[in-house]
VOGU-3710 file (C-alpha; in Angstrom, 3 decimals, decimal comma):
1> mnearaicpq> -15,817/-15,298/-26,027  -14,508/-12,405/-24,204  -18,068/-11,456/-22,409  -17,685/-9,552/-19,040  -19,007/-11,872/-16,362  -19,965/-11,135/-12,989  -21,842/-12,445/-9,927  -25,313/-11,376/-9,149  -25,205/-9,551/-5,844  -28,703/-11,177/-4,958
11> crrevvfpag> -28,882/-14,915/-5,980  -24,986/-15,452/-6,484  -25,290/-16,722/-9,932  -23,076/-15,772/-12,803  -24,179/-13,046/-14,822  -22,725/-12,381/-18,538  -22,835/-8,313/-19,347  -24,321/-7,427/-22,661  -21,565/-5,829/-24,847  -21,009/-2,208/-24,416
21> splakcpnce> -23,881/-2,106/-21,539  -22,271/-1,271/-18,000  -25,833/-2,827/-16,696  -26,447/-6,447/-16,203  -29,706/-8,229/-15,390  -29,855/-11,415/-13,654  -31,939/-14,035/-15,826  -32,867/-15,804/-12,246  -33,981/-13,318/-10,047  -34,377/-10,113/-12,336
31> fefkretsqg> -32,113/-8,004/-10,046  -30,037/-5,337/-12,239  -26,893/-3,987/-11,352  -23,669/-1,966/-12,529  -20,496/-3,608/-13,350  -17,717/-2,012/-11,141  -14,612/-1,397/-12,978  -11,209/-1,516/-11,166  -9,544/0,779/-13,803  -10,327/3,991/-11,673
41> aekpnansdw> -8,885/2,400/-8,313  -5,078/2,318/-8,807  -2,705/1,284/-6,246  -0,080/3,428/-5,322  3,032/2,468/-6,955  5,761/1,362/-4,487  8,567/2,833/-6,590  7,079/6,234/-7,214  9,195/9,245/-7,367  8,840/10,107/-4,009
51> nvllkplvkm> 9,429/6,662/-2,604  12,572/6,328/-4,449  13,561/9,638/-2,841  12,428/9,155/0,380  14,049/5,490/1,242  17,527/6,687/1,031  16,914/10,028/3,114  15,193/7,785/5,621  18,215/5,539/5,771  20,678/8,295/6,179
61> tlviavimlv> 18,837/9,710/8,829  18,691/6,727/10,772  22,553/5,927/10,137  23,154/9,259/11,267  20,876/8,989/14,613  22,665/5,865/15,329  26,147/7,061/14,875  25,482/10,478/17,132  23,751/7,716/19,886  26,750/5,797/20,102
71> gaaivyagca> 28,953/8,754/20,001  27,262/10,341/22,763  27,070/6,792/24,545  31,024/6,667/24,362  31,261/10,098/25,538  29,357/9,562/28,615  30,975/6,167/29,357  34,383/8,334/28,876  33,278/11,078/31,281  32,026/8,558/33,608
81> allath> 35,231/6,813/33,800  37,493/10,117/34,056  35,285/11,263/36,788  35,428/8,108/38,572  39,209/8,117/38,926  39,319/11,368/40,791
//
């Protein structure tokens, strides 16, 4: 059978939900509790539209920053070498 089951928060025993009812009553301790569904709590999709657009932009920005840093280091080293020879 495909009945919804849960663990009673009070006595930690398995409880079966009646069909169509969001409430369950534990037969052992008479504790009544609600069934929580995970349908409303969706995880953000790793391949959402924003991530698809932002990943390449971040990579391009990092590549450009590294190229500029290497270029600045080369210019600095070249200037230091030229000034050292005079």
